[in-house]
N, C-alpha and C positions, 0 to 999 in steps of 0.2 A: 798693557800694564802701565802703571804710573810710577815713575822714578822721581821721588822728591829729593832735591839737593839744595842745601843752603848752608852757609858758614855760621849761621846763628844756632849755637848748640841748644839754647833754651827752646827755640822754636821747634827744632827737630825732636827734642825730648817730649814736648807737649803733643805734637802730632802723632808720635809713635803710640800714644796711649789710646787713640781712637780705634774703634772697631769698624774699619772701612768696609763698604759694600763691594769694593774691587780690590785687586791685588796692588799693594803699594810697597815699594822698597825705599828706604830712607838712607841718605848719606849726608854727612857733614864734611863736604869736600868742595873743591873747585869744580865748577860745572863742566869745564872742558876736559878735566880728568875723568869725570863720570861719563862723558860722551865717548871717551876711548874704550870704556868698559862695555858700553852699549852702542856700538857703531851704527846700528840701524835705527836708533831712537831719534825722535825729533825734539829739538829743544824749543820749548814754549818761550816766545819773546815777551818782553815787558814794554810794549810800545805805546806811543801816542798816536792819535788818529791820522797824523801826517807821516808817521813812520820815519821821523827825523831822528837819527841815532846820535843824539848829542852827548850822551853820557850813560853811565850805568851798564847794565847787561846788554842793552841794544848796541852800544858803542863797541863792545867786545865782539858781539855776534856779527855786526855789519863788517867789521874789519876781518874777521875770520872767514866769512862767507859773503864776499862783496857781490858776486853775481846773483846769488840767491836773494840778497836783500833788495835788488832791483825789482823783484817780483812781489814785493811786500803787499799783502792785502789780508784783511781780517779773515780768519778761518782757512787761509791757504796753507797747504803743505808743500814744502820743497824737499830736496834730498835730506836736508839736515834740520830744517826749521819748521815750526808751526806758529804762525803769526796770530797773536792775540793782543788786546789792548789792556793796559793796566793803569793808564793815566789819561787825563783829558788834555785839551790843547794848552791849558795853563800849567801842565805838568803836575796836576794834583790828582790823587786817587780818592775813591770813595766806595762805599758798600756796593752800590749798583754796578759800578764798573767791574769790580773784582768778582761779583756774583756772576755777571755775564761771562767773564773770562774763564772762570772755573767751570761754569756750566758747559762751555765749549770743550774744555779739557775732558770733562766727564763724558761728553758725547762721543769722544773718539778714542779714549785711552783703553777701551775694551777691545779695540781693533788694531791699534797701533801703540808702540811703546813711546811714551812722551815723558820728557824730562822737564820738571817744573820746579821753580824756585819760589821764594816768598815774594811774589810780584806785588808791586804797589807799596811795599814797606820801606823802600829805599828813597829814591827821589820823590816818589809820590806821597810820602809822609803818612801812609796808612799805619795806624797803630797795630803792633804785632798781635795784640789780643783780638782785635776786630778781624784781622786776616784769619786767625785761628778759628774764630767763631764761624766765619763764612765757609772755611775749609771743612769744618765738622758738619755743618748743615748739608753740604753737597756730597761729601764723600762718606759720611757716616750714615745719612738717611736719604740721600738723593732728593733733598728738599730744595727746590728752586722756585718756590712760590713767589708770584709777582715779579719774576725776573724780567728785565728789559732785554728781550731777544728780537726786537724790532729789526727787520731786514737782515737778520743773521743768516749766514750760509751754513746750513746744517745737513747738507746732502749726505745721505748714507749714514747719518749719525745713529748711534745706539743709545736710545733714551728709555729702554725698557724699565718699567716700574717707577720712573721718575715722577716727582710731584711738581707739575708745572701749572698748577691751578692759579688762575688769575694772571698768568704771564702775558706780556705784550709781545705777540709774535706776528704782528702785522707785516706782511710782505716777506716773511721769512721763507727761505728756500729749504724745504725739507723733503725734497724728492728722494724716494727710496729709503727714507729713514725708518728705523725700527722703533715704533712707539708702543709696542705691546704693553697692555696693562698700565699705561701711564695715566696719571691724573691730570687732565687738561680742562677740568671743569672751570667755567667762567673765563677761560683764556680768550684773548682777542687774536684770532688768526685770520682776520680780514685780508684778502688778497694774497694769502700765503699759498705757496706751491707745495702740495703734499701728494702729488701724483706718484703712484706706485708705492706709497708708504704702507708699512704694515702697522695697522692700528687696531688689531684684534683685541677686544676686551678693554679698549681705551675708554676712560670716563671723560666725555665731552659735554656733560650737562651744562646747559646755559652758555655754552661757548659761542663766540661770534665768528662764523666762518663765511660771512658774506663774500661772494665773488671769489672764493678760494678755488684752486684747481686741485681736485681730489680724484682726477681721472685714474681709473685702474687701482685705486687704493683698496686694501683689504681691511674692511671694518666689521668683519663678522663678530657678532656679540657685543659690539660697542654700545655704550650708553650715551645717546644724544638727546635725551629728553630736554625739551625747551630750548634747544640750540637754534640759532639763526643761521640757516644755510641758504638764504635767498640768493639766487643768481650763481650758486656754486656749480662748477662743472664736475659731475660725479659719473661721467660716462664710463661704462664698463666696470664700475666699482662693485665689490662684493660686500653686500650689506645683510647677508643672511642672519636671521635671529637678532638683528640690531633693535634696540629700543629707541623709537623715534617719536614717542608720544609728545604731542604738543610742539613738534618741531616746525619752524617756519621754512617751508621749502618752495616758496613762491618763485617761479621762473627758473627753478633748478633744472639743469640738464642731467637727466637720469636715463638717457638712452642706453639700452643694453645692460643696465645694472641688474644684479641678482639680489632680489629682496625677499627671497624665500623665507617665510616664517617671521619676517620683521613685524614689529608692533607699531602701527602708525595711527593709533587712536588719537584724534584731536589734531593731527598734523595738517598744516595749511599747504595744500598742493596746487593752489591756483596757478595756472599757466606753466606748470612743470611739464617738461617733455619726458614722458615715460615710454616712448616708443621702444619696442623690443625688450622691455624690462620683464624680468621673471617675477610675477606677483603671486606665485603659488604659495598658499598658506599665509598670506599677509593678513594681519589682524587690524581691524579698525577701518577698512575701506567700505563705505556704505554701498550696498548693492541696489540694483534697480528694483528688485523685489521689495526691499525694505521701504524704498521711497514710494513706490506705487501703492503699497499697503495703506498709505495715509489717505487715499482718495476713495470716495463712494463708488461702489460698483453697481451697475444696473445691467439689464439684459443686453443693451446695445453696446456697452463699453464702460468707461470710467468717466466720472464727472471731475473736471479740473476748472481752474480759473485763470483768466488772462487779463492783463491791464493793456488798454489801448488809449493812445494819446497821452501826452505829458510824461513819457518815459525816456530812457536814455537814447533810444533810437526811434526814428520815424517809421511808421508802419509801411508795409509794402503798398505801393500805389495801385497795384492791381487788385488788392483785396476789396471786396464789397462788405461793408460792416453793417450787417442787419441779421435779424433772427433767421436761423435755419440755413444760413450761408456757410459753405465749407471754404476755409482758407488754407492755402498750402505754401510751402517754402522749402528750398533746398536746405538740408540740415547738415551741420558740422558734426561728424561722428567721432571727433577726438574727445575722449573722456577727460583729457587734461585741461581742456579749455572750459573754464567756468562759464564764460559768456561767448557764444559763437552763433553763427547764422542758424536760423531755424525759427520756429514759433515757440517762444518762451512761455511757460506756464508754471503755476505753483498751487499751493493750497489756498483756500479762501482767506485764511488768517494772514498768510505771508503776503499775498498780493495786496490786500487792503492796507496793511501796515507799510509796505514798501512803496506803494503808489497811491497816496491819499488824495491826489488831485486828478487821478486818471479815471477813465471809464472802466469799470470792472465787469467782465463778462463771465457768465457761467457757460462752460463749453463741454463738448463731448469728444473724447477720443475713442473711436470704435475699436473693437478688439483687434481687428486686422491691422489697424494702424500702429499698434503698440510696437511692432517690429522696428519702427523708425524713431522710437523714443530714446533719447540719450540723457542719462543722469550723470552729470560730471562727478569725478572722484571727490571733488571738494565743494559740492553744491552747498549754497547758503540757504537753499529752500526752493530753488527753481530747477526746472529741467527744460528740455526743448524737444519738439517733435516736427514731423514733416507735414502733418495734416490734422486739423481739428474742425469741429462744427460749432458755430456760435449758436447758443441756445437762447439766452436772454441777458440783458444788462441788469445787474442787481443793485446799482446805485443810480441816483439822479444827479446829473451834472449839467 
């Protein structure tokens, strides 16, 4: 519950008119008297980044709770205090500072009783009307769009249904947070720690989650279309029925994730580690059958094409490159590796376009050799095999 306490009668009167999304009790009294009525409640401070209690509310609180003040750190709870910032190092307040502070209050007041005052309107010089505007945005409609929550400690926070679209949450600690049905579309969550977070039904379209830790997060039914999740740790996460169309998942750790029923059409999964992942019912993963259907079938097998010389890798020195020779190689069976050891091949159109200066060979993969053909999850047009037969060079170089 939120307990709002301030000696400004006009402010109290205006705030009482809003239809808040949480329980709020209002008092026009001294804050320490209100603390006596709610002995277990935490008083939200009105601090500067250095937590120097030179005046105002902080001077009162630091004198009342000197030992607790020694532990001052943004988002930290002590027995009686909840530390938040309301002014900058120049003792001035502004919209962004108060938006961040009230967002933190919102994040925890459903779990703890917090006593809040009109922070920033005293020493900070924030206009009462602007404070009222921010208060209404957050507590009337959970609107925290474009908030600066960079590096914020939001462990275990309750942000259900909040609008955090476009918010800067880089490096934020949201371990175990409840973000169900929140709108985090376009948010920057790079390097954030969301391990164990509940993000069921969360809208993360177009969000930047590069290198974030989402280990064990519950993202069932989440919308992550077009999000950048490259390098993200999603080990053991639950992503059943999530929409991941067009998501960048290059290099993502998805070991042991449950992706049952997820839609991954157009997702870039190059170099993603999907070991032990449950891919049952996943939509959009190209199958080997679909890939092989592109090639001509003859009695002996399928006709494929291979580029030799002037490619990314030198050919095996043991290969004899001439008609009717069979070349072989150990093959990397990891479907997550777009490029791995083996004999790479593709369609005629793909190989000619990809390797215009190479020797292009028409080749045969015999039916029995298809067992060693690997089509990567995120193939750009090539696959690899353990053995193929060189039939003829189709270009003159």
